[in-house]
C-alpha positions in Angstrom: -154.2 -7.3 -10.5 -150.3 -8.7 -10.1 -150.8 -10.0 -6.8 -153.7 -12.3 -8.2 -151.7 -13.5 -11.3 -148.7 -14.3 -8.9 -150.9 -15.8 -6.5 -152.6 -18.3 -9.2 -148.7 -19.6 -9.9 -146.6 -21.7 -8.3 -143.7 -19.5 -6.6 -140.9 -21.9 -7.5 -142.1 -22.2 -11.3 -142.5 -18.5 -11.7 -139.1 -17.7 -10.0 -136.9 -18.6 -12.9 -138.8 -16.3 -15.2 -138.6 -13.5 -13.1 -134.9 -14.3 -12.5 -134.4 -14.3 -16.4 -136.5 -11.0 -16.8 -134.3 -9.3 -14.7 -131.2 -10.3 -16.4 -132.5 -9.6 -20.0 -133.5 -5.9 -18.5 -130.3 -5.3 -16.8 -128.5 -6.5 -20.4 -130.7 -4.5 -22.3 -129.6 -1.4 -20.4 -125.8 -2.2 -20.7 -126.6 -2.0 -24.4 -128.5 0.7 -24.4 -125.9 2.8 -22.9 -123.4 2.0 -25.0 -123.5 5.5 -26.1 -122.8 7.0 -22.4 -119.3 8.6 -22.5 -119.0 8.1 -19.1 -118.8 4.4 -19.6 -115.3 4.9 -21.2 -113.8 7.1 -18.7 -113.9 6.2 -14.9 -114.2 9.3 -12.4 -113.3 9.8 -9.0 -113.8 6.7 -7.1 -114.2 4.4 -10.2 -110.6 5.7 -10.9 -109.3 5.0 -7.8 -110.6 1.3 -8.0 -109.4 0.6 -11.5 -106.0 1.7 -10.6 -105.9 -0.4 -7.7 -107.3 -3.6 -9.3 -105.1 -2.9 -12.1 -101.9 -2.8 -9.8 -103.0 -5.8 -7.7 -103.5 -7.7 -11.3 -99.9 -6.9 -11.8 -98.8 -8.9 -8.9 -98.5 -6.0 -6.5 -100.9 -7.7 -3.8 -100.6 -5.0 -0.9 -102.1 -2.7 -3.5 -100.9 0.3 -1.8 -97.7 1.7 -0.1 -99.4 2.7 3.0 -102.9 1.9 4.7 -106.0 1.6 2.5 -108.1 4.7 3.0 -110.7 3.4 0.9 -112.7 -0.2 1.7 -110.1 -2.2 -0.2 -112.2 -5.8 -1.4 -113.7 -4.4 -4.4 -110.3 -3.4 -5.7 -109.2 -7.1 -5.1 -112.1 -8.2 -7.0 -111.6 -6.0 -9.7 -107.8 -7.2 -9.6 -109.2 -10.7 -9.8 -111.3 -10.2 -12.7 -108.6 -8.1 -14.7 -105.8 -10.9 -14.0 -108.2 -13.5 -15.6 -109.8 -11.8 -18.4 -107.9 -8.5 -18.7 -109.1 -5.0 -17.8 -111.7 -4.7 -20.0 -114.6 -3.1 -18.1 -117.4 -4.7 -20.2 -116.7 -8.3 -18.4 -117.0 -6.2 -14.9 -120.1 -4.9 -15.9 -121.2 -8.5 -17.3 -120.0 -9.9 -14.1 -121.8 -7.1 -11.9 -125.2 -7.7 -14.0 -124.7 -11.6 -12.9 -124.6 -10.4 -9.4 -126.8 -8.1 -9.5 -129.8 -11.0 -11.2 -128.4 -13.3 -8.3 -129.8 -10.3 -5.9 -133.1 -11.5 -7.1 -132.9 -14.9 -6.1 -131.8 -13.9 -2.6 -134.3 -11.5 -2.2 -136.8 -14.5 -2.9 -135.1 -16.3 -0.4 -135.3 -14.2 2.3 -138.9 -13.0 1.7 -140.0 -16.7 1.8 -138.0 -17.4 4.9 -139.9 -14.8 6.9 -143.0 -14.7 5.5 -144.5 -16.4 2.5 -143.1 -17.8 -1.4 -145.9 -15.4 -2.4 -144.6 -12.4 -0.9 -140.8 -13.5 -1.5 -142.0 -13.9 -5.4 -143.3 -10.5 -5.3 -140.2 -8.7 -3.9 -138.1 -10.7 -6.4 -140.3 -9.2 -9.3 -139.8 -5.8 -7.6 -136.3 -5.7 -7.5 -136.3 -7.6 -11.1 -138.1 -4.3 -12.4 -136.0 -1.8 -10.0 -134.1 0.7 -12.5 -131.9 2.3 -9.9 -130.5 -1.3 -9.3 -129.6 -1.7 -13.4 -127.7 1.8 -12.7 -125.5 0.7 -10.4 -124.8 -2.6 -11.9 -122.8 -0.7 -14.7 -120.7 1.4 -12.4 -117.3 0.4 -11.6 -118.1 1.0 -7.7 -118.8 -1.6 -4.8 -122.6 -0.9 -4.5 -123.4 -4.2 -6.4 -121.0 -6.1 -4.5 -121.8 -4.9 -1.6 -125.3 -5.7 -1.7 -124.9 -9.1 -3.1 -122.7 -9.9 0.0 -125.3 -7.9 2.4 -128.1 -10.4 1.1 -126.1 -13.2 1.4 -125.0 -12.5 4.8 -128.8 -12.3 5.8 -129.6 -15.4 4.2 -127.1 -17.1 5.9 -128.3 -15.7 9.1 -131.8 -17.2 8.8 -130.6 -20.5 7.5 -128.4 -20.6 10.8 -131.4 -19.8 12.9 -133.4 -22.4 11.8 -130.4 -24.8 11.7 -128.8 -26.5 14.7 -125.4 -26.9 13.1 -122.8 -24.8 14.3 -120.6 -24.8 11.3 -123.4 -22.2 9.8 -122.9 -19.8 12.4 -119.0 -19.9 12.0 -119.5 -19.7 8.1 -121.8 -16.6 8.9 -118.7 -15.1 11.4 -116.8 -15.4 7.9 -118.9 -13.6 6.0 -119.5 -11.1 8.2 -115.5 -10.5 8.7 -115.5 -10.0 5.0 -118.4 -7.1 4.7 -116.3 -4.1 6.3 -113.7 -4.7 3.6 -116.1 -3.9 0.9 -117.9 -1.3 2.9 -116.7 -0.1 6.1 -120.1 0.6 7.7 -121.0 -3.1 7.3 -119.0 -3.6 10.4 -122.4 -2.8 12.3 -123.7 -6.0 11.1 -121.8 -8.0 13.8 -123.5 -6.7 17.0 -126.9 -6.4 15.0 -126.6 -10.1 14.0 -125.7 -10.9 17.6 -128.9 -8.9 19.3 -130.9 -10.8 16.5 -129.6 -14.2 17.5 -130.4 -13.3 21.2 -133.7 -12.2 20.8 -134.9 -14.6 18.0 -133.8 -18.0 19.9 -135.7 -18.3 23.0 -133.7 -21.3 24.1 -131.5 -21.9 27.0 -128.7 -19.6 27.1 -126.0 -22.2 26.5 -127.1 -22.7 22.4 -127.1 -18.6 21.7 -124.2 -18.1 23.6 -122.1 -20.4 21.3 -123.5 -19.5 18.3 -122.9 -15.7 19.5 -119.2 -16.9 20.1 -118.8 -18.9 16.8 -119.8 -15.4 15.0 -117.2 -13.5 16.9 -114.7 -16.2 15.9 -115.4 -16.1 12.1 -115.3 -12.3 12.2 -112.0 -12.3 14.0 -110.3 -14.9 11.7 -111.3 -12.8 8.7 -109.9 -9.6 10.4 -106.3 -11.3 10.5 -105.3 -11.2 6.8 -106.3 -7.2 7.0 -104.4 -6.6 10.0 -101.4 -8.9 8.6 -101.2 -7.0 5.4 -101.3 -3.5 7.1 -98.6 -4.4 9.3 -96.6 -5.9 6.4 -97.0 -2.5 4.5 -96.7 0.1 6.9 -95.8 -1.3 10.3 -98.9 -0.2 11.8 -101.7 -2.4 13.2 -104.9 -1.4 11.7 -108.2 -3.0 10.5 -110.5 -0.3 9.0 -109.6 2.1 6.1 -108.5 5.7 7.0 -110.8 8.0 5.2 -113.4 7.9 8.2 -112.2 10.9 9.6 -112.2 12.9 6.3 -115.5 11.9 5.5 -116.9 12.6 9.0 -115.7 16.5 8.7 -117.2 16.8 4.8 -120.4 15.9 5.9 -120.6 17.8 9.3 -118.7 21.3 9.3 -119.6 24.8 9.5 -119.7 25.4 5.7 -121.6 22.6 5.4 -125.0 22.0 7.0 -126.7 20.3 3.9 -126.3 16.5 5.2 -124.4 15.7 1.7 -120.8 15.2 0.9 -119.1 18.6 0.3 -115.3 18.8 0.5 -113.9 22.1 2.3 -112.3 24.8 0.3 -108.9 23.3 0.9 -109.5 19.9 -0.8 -110.4 18.8 -4.3 -113.1 16.5 -4.9 -111.1 13.9 -6.5 -110.7 10.8 -3.4 -106.9 10.6 -3.8 -106.2 14.1 -3.8 -108.8 14.6 -1.4 -107.0 12.6 1.1 -103.7 14.2 0.5 -105.1 17.4 1.0 -106.7 16.5 4.5 -103.4 15.0 5.5 -101.4 18.0 4.4 -104.2 20.7 6.2 -103.9 18.3 9.6 -100.1 18.5 9.5 -100.3 22.3 8.6 -102.6 22.9 11.6 -100.4 20.8 14.1 -97.0 21.3 12.7 -96.0 18.4 12.4 -95.9 14.7 10.8 -98.8 12.6 11.1 -99.5 9.3 10.2 -102.6 7.9 8.4 -104.3 6.7 11.3 -103.3 10.5 13.0 -105.2 12.3 10.3 -108.2 10.1 10.4 -108.4 10.7 14.2 -107.3 14.2 14.1 -110.4 15.2 11.7 -113.1 13.1 13.7 -111.8 15.3 16.9 -112.3 18.2 14.9 -116.2 17.5 13.8 -117.0 16.3 17.0 -115.1 19.4 18.2 -117.4 21.7 16.0 -120.7 19.8 17.0 -120.2 20.4 20.9 -119.3 23.9 20.6 -122.6 24.3 17.9 -125.3 22.1 19.4 -127.8 23.9 17.0 -126.1 22.4 14.0 -126.7 18.8 15.2 -130.7 19.0 14.5 -130.3 20.9 11.0 -127.9 18.3 9.8 -129.9 15.2 11.3 -133.0 16.4 9.6 -131.3 17.3 6.6 -129.9 13.9 6.3 -132.9 12.2 7.1 -135.1 13.6 4.8 -132.8 13.5 1.7 -132.6 9.6 2.7 -136.4 9.5 2.5 -136.6 11.9 -0.5 -137.8 10.5 -3.9 -134.4 11.8 -5.6 -131.4 10.0 -6.3 -128.8 12.1 -4.9 -125.4 11.6 -7.1 -121.9 10.6 -5.7 -119.7 9.9 -8.4 -122.4 9.3 -10.9 -125.9 11.2 -11.7 -128.5 8.7 -12.0 -130.3 11.7 -14.4 -127.1 11.7 -16.7 -127.2 7.9 -17.2 -131.0 8.2 -17.9 -129.9 10.7 -20.8 -128.7 7.3 -22.5 -131.0 4.5 -21.7 -134.7 4.5 -21.5 -135.0 1.9 -19.0 -134.0 4.4 -16.5 -136.8 6.3 -17.2 -139.3 3.9 -15.8 -141.4 5.3 -13.1 -142.4 2.5 -11.3 -140.8 0.7 -9.0 -138.8 3.9 -7.6 -137.6 4.2 -4.0 -140.9 6.0 -2.8 -142.5 2.7 -4.0 -140.1 0.7 -1.9 -140.3 3.0 1.1 -144.2 3.6 1.1 -145.0 0.0 0.9 -141.7 -1.6 2.4 -141.9 -0.1 5.9 -145.5 -0.9 6.5 -144.7 -4.5 5.3 -142.1 -4.9 7.4 -144.0 -3.9 10.4 -146.7 -6.3 9.2 -144.2 -9.0 8.5 -142.8 -8.7 12.5 -146.4 -8.6 13.8 -146.6 -12.3 12.3 -143.2 -13.4 13.3 -140.3 -11.9 15.0 -138.2 -13.4 12.4 -138.8 -10.6 10.0 -137.3 -8.3 12.3 -134.2 -9.3 10.0 -135.1 -7.1 7.8 -134.6 -4.5 10.0 -130.7 -5.3 10.7 -129.6 -3.7 7.0 -131.9 -0.7 7.5 -130.3 0.2 11.2 -127.0 -0.1 9.4 -127.7 2.1 6.6 -129.5 4.8 8.5 -127.0 4.8 11.4 -124.2 5.6 8.6 -126.4 8.0 6.7 -126.9 10.0 9.9 -123.3 10.2 11.2 -121.7 10.7 7.3 -124.0 11.9 4.5 -126.9 11.2 2.3 -126.7 9.8 -1.0 -128.5 7.4 -3.5 -125.7 4.9 -3.1 -125.5 5.0 0.4 -129.1 4.2 0.8 -129.1 1.5 -2.1 -128.5 -1.3 0.7 -131.8 -0.8 2.5 -134.0 -1.2 -0.8 -134.0 -4.8 -1.4 -135.0 -5.2 2.4 -137.8 -2.8 2.0 -138.8 -4.5 -1.6 -139.1 -7.5 0.8 -141.5 -5.7 3.1 -143.4 -4.7 -0.2 -143.6 -8.4 -1.2 -145.1 -8.5 2.3 -147.5 -5.8 2.2 -148.8 -6.7 -1.3 -149.8 -10.0 -0.3 -151.4 -9.0 3.0 -153.3 -6.3 1.1 -154.6 -8.5 -1.3 -155.5 -11.3 1.4 -157.2 -8.5 2.9 -159.5 -7.3 -0.1 -160.0 -10.9 -1.1 -161.7 -11.3 2.7 -163.4 -8.4 2.6 -161.4 -6.6 5.3 -162.1 -3.2 4.1 -161.2 -1.5 7.5 -157.7 -2.9 8.0 -156.6 -2.6 4.1 -158.0 1.0 4.2 -155.5 2.0 7.1 -153.1 0.2 5.4 -153.1 2.1 2.3 -153.6 5.2 4.2 -150.2 4.7 6.0 -148.6 4.2 2.6 -150.2 7.0 1.3 -148.5 9.2 4.0 -145.2 7.8 3.5 -145.4 8.5 -0.4 -146.3 11.8 0.2 -143.4 12.6 2.6 -141.0 11.0 0.5 -142.5 13.0 -2.6 -142.7 16.5 -0.8 -138.9 16.4 -0.2 -136.9 19.1 -2.9 -134.1 17.5 -5.0 -131.0 19.4 -4.2 -130.0 21.7 -6.5 -127.6 20.9 -9.7 -124.0 21.7 -9.2 -122.3 21.5 -12.6 -121.0 18.5 -12.1 -123.2 16.2 -14.3 -122.2 18.6 -17.4 -118.4 18.5 -16.6 -117.8 15.0 -16.4 -120.0 14.5 -19.4 -117.7 17.3 -21.5 -114.6 15.4 -20.0 -115.9 12.4 -21.1 -116.8 13.3 -24.6 -113.5 14.7 -24.8 -111.9 11.5 -23.6 -113.4 9.3 -26.5 -112.5 12.0 -29.0 -116.2 13.6 -29.7 -115.1 17.3 -29.8 -118.0 18.4 -31.1 -120.7 17.0 -28.2 -117.6 17.9 -25.6 -117.7 21.4 -26.8 -121.4 21.7 -26.8 -121.7 20.2 -23.1 -118.5 22.2 -21.7 -120.2 25.6 -23.3 -123.7 24.5 -21.6 -122.0 24.2 -18.6 -120.0 27.3 -19.1 -123.5 29.2 -19.9 -125.0 27.9 -16.9 -122.3 28.0 -14.1 -120.8 31.2 -15.4 -118.4 31.2 -11.9 -116.9 27.7 -12.4 -113.7 27.7 -13.6 -113.4 23.9 -14.8 -115.8 24.4 -17.4 -113.1 27.0 -19.1 -110.3 24.4 -18.5 -112.4 21.6 -20.3 -112.7 24.1 -23.5 -109.0 24.5 -23.1 -108.6 21.0 -23.2 -111.1 20.5 -26.2 -109.4 23.7 -28.0 -106.0 21.9 -28.0 -107.2 18.6 -29.2 -108.6 20.6 -32.0 -105.2 22.1 -32.9 -105.9 25.6 -31.9 -103.6 26.2 -29.1 -103.8 29.9 -29.0 -107.6 29.8 -28.2 -106.8 26.9 -25.5 -104.3 29.5 -24.1 -107.1 31.6 -23.9 -109.3 29.5 -22.2 -107.1 28.8 -19.4 -106.0 32.1 -19.0 -110.0 32.7 -18.3 -110.0 30.4 -15.6 -107.2 31.3 -14.2 -108.5 34.7 -13.7 -111.8 33.2 -12.2 -109.1 31.0 -10.1 -105.8 31.7 -9.9 -104.9 28.2 -8.1 -106.3 26.3 -10.6 -103.6 23.6 -10.9 -105.1 21.9 -14.3 -105.2 25.4 -16.2 -101.8 25.8 -15.1 -100.5 22.4 -16.1 -102.7 22.3 -19.6 -101.3 25.7 -20.3 -97.6 24.6 -19.7 -98.4 21.5 -22.0 -99.6 23.9 -24.8 -96.4 25.9 -24.4 -94.5 22.8 -24.2 -96.1 21.2 -27.5 -95.8 24.7 -29.5 -92.2 24.9 -28.9 -92.0 27.6 -26.0 -90.2 25.8 -23.2 -89.6 28.8 -20.8 -93.2 29.8 -20.9 -94.0 26.2 -20.2 -91.4 26.0 -17.5 -93.0 28.8 -15.8 -96.5 27.1 -15.8 -95.5 23.9 -14.5 -93.4 25.4 -11.9 -96.6 27.4 -10.7 -98.7 24.2 -10.7 -96.1 22.3 -8.7 -96.1 25.2 -6.4 -99.8 24.4 -5.8 -99.9 20.4 -6.1 -97.3 17.8 -6.2 -98.1 16.0 -9.4 -95.7 13.3 -11.0 -96.9 14.0 -14.7 -96.1 17.8 -14.2 -92.7 17.1 -12.9 -91.7 15.0 -15.9 -93.1 17.4 -18.3 -91.2 19.9 -16.5 -88.1 18.1 -16.8 -89.1 17.9 -20.7 -89.4 21.6 -20.8 -86.0 22.0 -19.4 -84.4 19.7 -21.8 -85.9 21.3 -24.8 -84.5 24.8 -23.5 -80.8 23.4 -23.6 -81.7 22.6 -27.1 
């Protein structure tokens, strides 16, 4: 049995091997994923962050002209890497593999402090083998950096609790002040850390109050650069990003009670376009110009109004969010775990997966708290994540921050269970196993949401992006057959035909797309490009002007000017 084997080895001697195993598996996953075309075409949030990082690396330190609508720290992280090493995304992925391997050590440190070294090494081993962590380490998203910073903050909180030095509390406050810049909901870690400190430190009132004051001071110090940047860029005093209202509405509105993220009909899925669409729609409804913060407040109020006027929607939304958060499926946002598993056999491992983390982790955390209230620190990230999911939406990426702490609980569980079996405490061990079995059955009983076609769409575009037209056409045709009402597959088929020097076929595909969706901006734009390239500037002008009437795009306007220039000659 794995626990018996680990128990016979000194944890500190075993830890380097666990670390090297985790590092090797993540590097093997990178090598195995080399045929995944999505690694060479950043999409949605990835595309935004790569562009932000490139601007910062080129010296535009404010990053954007206005307020940040997405959490900015990951953009600055990329900007630093691009400045030092160039904008090679493989370098970023290798750095993130290093960070995710560091997470193994932090998990051991937390597990050893809240329970025993044995439970810490078991938790570290489980995370070293956890395939979803491999998946996120290759994405140009903030997930891996978020996990590292969150684990570091919890580890530092435990150090501060055991220390009598005020500087540890100030340092912790500074780190907590950085967390919301990487993921806004992490702002909740400040009040939760304060509550934990007051709960755990049963000492004269002056000491815990001093520690909490230092926490708050460090947090406020970290607010200042963000506030100064926003004031310099826009003249507005703001700390948090401005997409909160948009995300709140997308997740809780009359046409979306699924508990998942879904943009309404007036918005595109791309985050940059979606932010503009929501801004324009808010101004259209109110009939006046609005700042970014005013737009976010408007959509927050609209969401609250919907929930207030439809109280029956609240339990439906909460149930769907909770159900899918504990379910075994990895619900995609931006990227699909299932798509990545097509290219890397390491993602096909069945152990450990989220159901295991949940079924072993929750009972393990309860056992840990029963032994020492210090283990209640494991609840802080779980409470933060659950609050975020219940307010906004459920997804694999949103629940990932709870996984390391559930695995620490799983390490406690396995250690306690092994001791119980070895001591022949059959009743207690049986109750523990039954509790885990019930949690596992609950997780496995949750059905996966139906596919939307997004996986096939992005794969087809990615294959086209790298020039593999045969695979791009195959994937687009499969998508068009499976989702015959989606115009986007016809648009991609048009792009592939144009790249294959079949302009008339490309126009035919775009006309089919426009018959399905007359306001498809990409179809109008792409058809304009084909007419421009084939010497028909008059037709190109008509297509570009139609595209611009639907959405203002700099590239469309540039090609429109070129079409007018060609018309004169």
